[in-house]
C-alpha positions as CSV (number, residue, x, y, z in Angstrom):
1,M,-13.3,-43.9,-98.3
2,V,-10.4,-41.9,-99.4
3,A,-12.2,-40.5,-102.4
4,S,-15.2,-39.5,-100.3
5,S,-13.0,-37.7,-97.8
6,T,-11.2,-35.8,-100.6
7,L,-14.6,-34.7,-102.0
8,L,-15.7,-33.5,-98.5
9,D,-12.5,-31.5,-98.1
10,M,-12.9,-29.9,-101.5
11,E,-16.5,-29.0,-100.8
12,F,-15.8,-27.4,-97.4
13,G,-12.8,-25.7,-98.9
14,D,-14.9,-24.1,-101.6
15,R,-17.5,-23.0,-99.1
16,A,-14.8,-21.4,-96.9
17,R,-13.3,-19.5,-99.8
18,A,-16.7,-18.3,-100.9
19,A,-17.7,-17.1,-97.5
20,P,-17.1,-13.3,-97.0
21,R,-14.2,-12.3,-94.7
22,M,-15.5,-10.9,-91.4
23,L,-13.7,-8.2,-89.4
24,S,-12.8,-9.7,-86.1
25,P,-14.2,-8.1,-82.9
26,G,-10.7,-7.4,-81.7
27,N,-9.7,-5.4,-84.8
28,G,-12.9,-3.4,-84.7
29,G,-12.4,-2.4,-81.1
30,R,-8.8,-1.4,-81.8
31,W,-9.8,0.9,-84.6
32,I,-12.6,2.5,-82.5
33,A,-10.1,3.1,-79.7
34,I,-7.6,4.6,-82.2
35,G,-10.2,6.9,-83.6
36,L,-11.3,8.1,-80.1
37,I,-7.7,8.7,-79.0
38,G,-7.0,10.6,-82.3
39,L,-10.1,12.7,-81.7
40,A,-9.1,13.5,-78.1
41,V,-5.6,14.4,-79.2
42,A,-6.8,16.6,-82.0
43,W,-9.2,18.5,-79.6
44,V,-6.3,19.1,-77.1
45,V,-4.0,20.4,-79.8
46,Y,-6.8,22.6,-81.2
47,Q,-7.4,24.1,-77.7
48,I,-3.7,24.7,-77.2
49,L,-3.3,26.5,-80.5
50,V,-6.6,28.4,-80.6
51,N,-7.4,29.2,-76.9
52,P,-6.2,32.8,-76.3
53,G,-5.9,32.1,-72.5
54,F,-2.6,30.3,-73.1
55,Q,-1.0,33.5,-74.3
56,W,1.9,31.9,-76.1
57,P,3.7,35.2,-76.9
58,V,3.9,35.9,-73.2
59,V,5.2,32.4,-72.6
60,A,7.9,33.0,-75.2
61,D,8.9,36.3,-73.6
62,F,9.4,34.8,-70.2
63,M,11.1,31.5,-71.1
64,L,14.5,33.2,-70.9
65,D,13.7,35.8,-68.3
66,P,16.6,36.3,-65.9
67,T,14.4,35.7,-62.8
68,V,13.2,32.4,-64.3
69,L,16.7,31.3,-65.3
70,E,17.9,32.0,-61.8
71,G,15.1,29.7,-60.5
72,V,16.1,27.0,-63.0
73,G,19.7,27.2,-61.8
74,M,18.6,27.0,-58.1
75,T,16.4,24.0,-58.9
76,I,19.2,22.1,-60.6
77,K,21.6,22.9,-57.7
78,L,19.1,21.9,-55.1
79,T,18.3,18.7,-56.9
80,I,21.9,17.6,-57.2
81,L,22.6,18.4,-53.5
82,V,19.4,16.6,-52.3
83,M,20.4,13.5,-54.3
84,M,23.9,13.6,-52.9
85,I,22.5,13.8,-49.4
86,G,20.2,10.9,-50.2
87,M,23.0,8.7,-51.5
88,V,25.5,9.6,-48.8
89,I,23.0,8.8,-46.1
90,G,20.9,6.2,-47.9
91,V,23.7,3.7,-48.7
92,P,24.9,3.3,-45.1
93,I,21.3,3.0,-44.0
94,A,20.8,0.2,-46.6
95,V,23.9,-1.6,-45.4
96,M,22.7,-1.3,-41.8
97,N,19.4,-2.9,-42.9
98,V,21.1,-6.0,-44.5
99,S,23.7,-6.4,-41.7
100,Q,23.6,-9.2,-39.2
101,S,23.3,-6.8,-36.2
102,R,19.8,-6.4,-34.8
103,L,20.7,-3.0,-33.4
104,L,21.9,-1.7,-36.8
105,K,18.7,-3.1,-38.4
106,L,16.6,-1.4,-35.8
107,C,18.3,1.9,-36.3
108,G,18.1,1.8,-40.1
109,G,14.5,0.6,-40.1
110,A,13.5,3.4,-37.7
111,F,15.2,6.0,-39.9
112,I,13.3,4.8,-43.0
113,W,10.0,4.4,-41.1
114,F,10.1,8.0,-39.8
115,F,11.4,9.9,-42.9
116,R,9.2,8.0,-45.3
117,G,6.2,8.5,-43.0
118,V,6.4,12.3,-42.6
119,P,5.5,14.3,-45.8
120,P,8.3,16.4,-47.4
121,L,6.2,19.6,-47.0
122,V,5.9,19.0,-43.3
123,Q,9.6,18.5,-42.9
124,L,10.4,21.6,-44.9
125,V,8.3,23.8,-42.7
126,F,9.6,22.0,-39.6
127,W,13.3,22.6,-40.4
128,Y,12.6,26.2,-41.4
129,N,11.0,26.8,-38.0
130,L,13.6,24.8,-36.0
131,A,14.6,28.0,-34.1
132,S,11.3,27.9,-32.3
133,L,12.5,24.7,-30.6
134,F,16.2,25.3,-30.5
135,P,17.1,29.0,-30.7
136,D,20.8,28.1,-30.7
137,L,22.7,25.1,-32.2
138,M,25.5,24.2,-29.8
139,L,28.4,21.7,-29.8
140,G,29.6,20.6,-26.4
141,I,29.1,18.2,-23.5
142,P,25.4,17.5,-23.1
143,F,23.3,17.8,-19.9
144,G,24.6,21.2,-18.9
145,G,28.2,20.7,-19.7
146,P,30.5,23.4,-21.3
147,K,29.7,24.5,-24.8
148,F,32.5,24.7,-27.4
149,F,30.6,26.2,-30.2
150,S,27.2,28.0,-30.6
151,V,25.4,29.5,-33.5
152,S,21.9,30.9,-34.0
153,S,19.5,28.5,-35.6
154,T,18.0,31.3,-37.7
155,D,21.5,32.0,-39.2
156,A,22.4,28.3,-39.5
157,I,19.3,27.1,-41.2
158,S,18.2,29.3,-44.0
159,S,15.6,28.6,-46.7
160,F,18.2,26.7,-48.6
161,G,19.3,24.7,-45.6
162,A,15.8,23.8,-44.7
163,A,15.1,22.6,-48.2
164,M,18.2,20.5,-48.3
165,L,17.5,18.9,-44.9
166,G,13.8,18.4,-45.6
167,L,14.1,16.9,-49.1
168,G,17.5,15.3,-48.5
169,L,16.4,13.2,-45.6
170,V,13.3,12.0,-47.4
171,E,15.4,11.0,-50.4
172,A,17.8,9.2,-48.1
173,A,15.0,7.1,-46.8
174,Y,13.8,6.1,-50.2
175,M,17.4,5.6,-51.5
176,A,18.1,3.3,-48.6
177,E,15.2,1.0,-49.7
178,I,16.3,1.2,-53.3
179,V,19.9,0.2,-52.4
180,R,18.7,-2.5,-50.0
181,G,16.7,-4.0,-52.9
182,G,19.8,-4.0,-55.1
183,L,22.0,-5.6,-52.3
184,V,19.6,-8.4,-51.6
185,A,19.3,-9.2,-55.3
186,V,23.0,-10.2,-55.5
187,D,23.6,-13.9,-55.5
188,P,24.8,-15.0,-52.0
189,G,27.3,-17.3,-53.8
190,Q,29.1,-14.2,-55.0
191,V,29.6,-13.1,-51.4
192,E,30.8,-16.5,-50.3
193,A,33.3,-16.5,-53.2
194,S,34.6,-13.1,-52.2
195,K,35.1,-14.3,-48.6
196,A,36.9,-17.3,-49.9
197,L,39.3,-15.0,-51.7
198,G,40.1,-13.3,-48.4
199,H,38.2,-10.1,-48.9
200,G,37.0,-8.3,-45.9
201,P,33.3,-7.1,-45.5
202,F,34.1,-3.6,-46.9
203,Q,36.1,-5.1,-49.9
204,T,33.3,-7.5,-50.6
205,L,30.7,-4.6,-50.6
206,R,32.9,-2.4,-52.7
207,M,34.3,-4.9,-55.2
208,V,31.6,-7.5,-55.5
209,I,28.2,-6.5,-54.2
210,L,27.7,-2.9,-55.3
211,P,28.9,-3.4,-58.9
212,Q,26.5,-6.3,-59.4
213,A,23.7,-4.4,-57.6
214,M,23.9,-1.4,-59.8
215,K,21.8,-2.8,-62.6
216,V,19.0,-3.1,-60.1
217,I,19.7,0.2,-58.3
218,I,20.0,2.5,-61.4
219,P,16.4,2.4,-62.8
220,P,14.6,3.4,-59.5
221,T,17.4,5.8,-58.7
222,G,16.8,7.6,-62.0
223,N,13.1,7.8,-61.1
224,Q,14.0,9.2,-57.6
225,F,16.3,11.8,-59.3
226,I,13.3,12.9,-61.4
227,G,11.1,12.9,-58.4
228,A,13.6,15.0,-56.4
229,L,13.7,17.5,-59.3
230,K,9.9,18.0,-59.1
231,F,9.8,17.9,-55.3
232,T,12.1,21.0,-55.2
233,S,8.9,23.0,-56.1
234,L,7.8,22.4,-52.5
235,A,10.7,24.7,-51.4
236,S,8.7,27.6,-52.6
237,V,6.8,27.5,-49.2
238,V,10.0,28.5,-47.4
239,A,10.7,31.3,-49.9
240,L,13.6,29.6,-51.6
241,G,14.3,31.1,-55.1
242,E,13.9,27.9,-57.1
243,L,11.9,27.7,-60.3
244,M,8.4,27.7,-58.9
245,H,9.1,30.5,-56.4
246,S,10.7,32.6,-59.2
247,V,7.7,32.1,-61.4
248,E,5.4,33.1,-58.5
249,L,7.4,36.3,-58.0
250,V,7.0,37.2,-61.7
251,Y,3.3,36.6,-61.9
252,S,2.6,38.3,-58.6
253,N,3.8,41.5,-60.4
254,N,2.3,41.1,-63.9
255,F,-0.7,38.9,-63.0
256,Q,0.0,36.6,-66.0
257,I,-0.6,33.5,-63.9
258,V,-1.4,30.9,-66.6
259,P,1.5,31.8,-69.0
260,L,4.0,31.8,-66.2
261,L,2.8,28.4,-65.0
262,I,3.2,27.2,-68.5
263,V,6.8,28.5,-68.5
264,A,7.5,26.6,-65.3
265,A,5.9,23.4,-66.7
266,L,8.0,23.6,-69.9
267,W,11.2,24.1,-67.9
268,Y,10.4,21.1,-65.7
269,V,9.6,19.0,-68.8
270,I,13.0,20.1,-70.4
271,M,14.9,19.1,-67.3
272,V,13.1,15.8,-66.8
273,S,13.7,14.9,-70.4
274,I,17.4,15.5,-70.0
275,L,17.5,13.3,-66.9
276,T,15.5,10.6,-68.7
277,V,18.1,10.5,-71.5
278,G,20.9,10.3,-69.0
279,Q,19.1,7.5,-67.1
280,H,18.7,5.6,-70.4
281,F,22.4,5.6,-71.1
282,L,23.3,4.6,-67.5
283,E,20.9,1.7,-67.5
284,R,22.3,0.5,-70.8
285,H,25.8,0.8,-69.4
286,Y,25.2,-1.2,-66.2
287,S,23.0,-3.8,-67.9
288,R,25.5,-4.5,-70.6
289,G,27.0,-7.5,-68.9
290,F,23.6,-8.8,-67.9
291,R,22.4,-8.7,-71.6
292,Q,25.5,-10.5,-72.8
293,K,25.0,-13.2,-70.2
294,T,21.4,-13.6,-71.2
295,M,22.3,-13.8,-74.9
296,G,24.9,-16.4,-74.1
297,A,22.5,-18.5,-72.1
298,G,19.9,-18.3,-74.9
299,A,22.5,-19.5,-77.4
């Protein structure tokens, strides 16, 4: 029996070695997909290089145009301020949403519900036209009481102010949800341990909860920062001199629409790339302890 089994194994082994090697269906499909993608990429590159409509010399001339550079500076400034507003308002709203008070949860939830529900473009136009509802902004005792301070709404809310309010409040609503997700991801045992050490609620939040929640908060916050940078282009509807509006001013004079749009796109790609690199290093910094803990557990 052993001898016959050995003879069968040798026979089938010889047949297997003699059979031609077949290309598996998975490998064939992969090479077909690679070929199609390569063909599509080659066609796009060919069009970019050969199509005269792109007018690359015009693009090169306006990349460092003073008007365009002023728009880039305004875009960066507006993005930073919008994110600061989003963080300053969003963190307290997130804390309200995870608190034990039903009233605080209701107020925080209503803020998020409203400012996430109304599109940023609508809010920009609304704040820019606030003077039609309230011609003057006043500080004093309500319901007909004396007024201590008054200023014209037109003077108080410029294009820049409308952009900050419209975009900043939207970012605050999204940041509140991002921070809330990070807060609830912290192990409740850490909070109990902090209370056992005699820490108050604010100390627990500052020293225990927020540092551990950062590894969850940072990645979506980086995405929001990039989104805020691109959303600043909406401020062109209120005539704010950010990048998109600056480009519109240039091509309204020389009628080089496509090359100037390419200039704007390239500047947005440059700024987003810089933010992406910064996000990468922040994520690596805040996930360092988490990676060490994971490696230690695996060992």
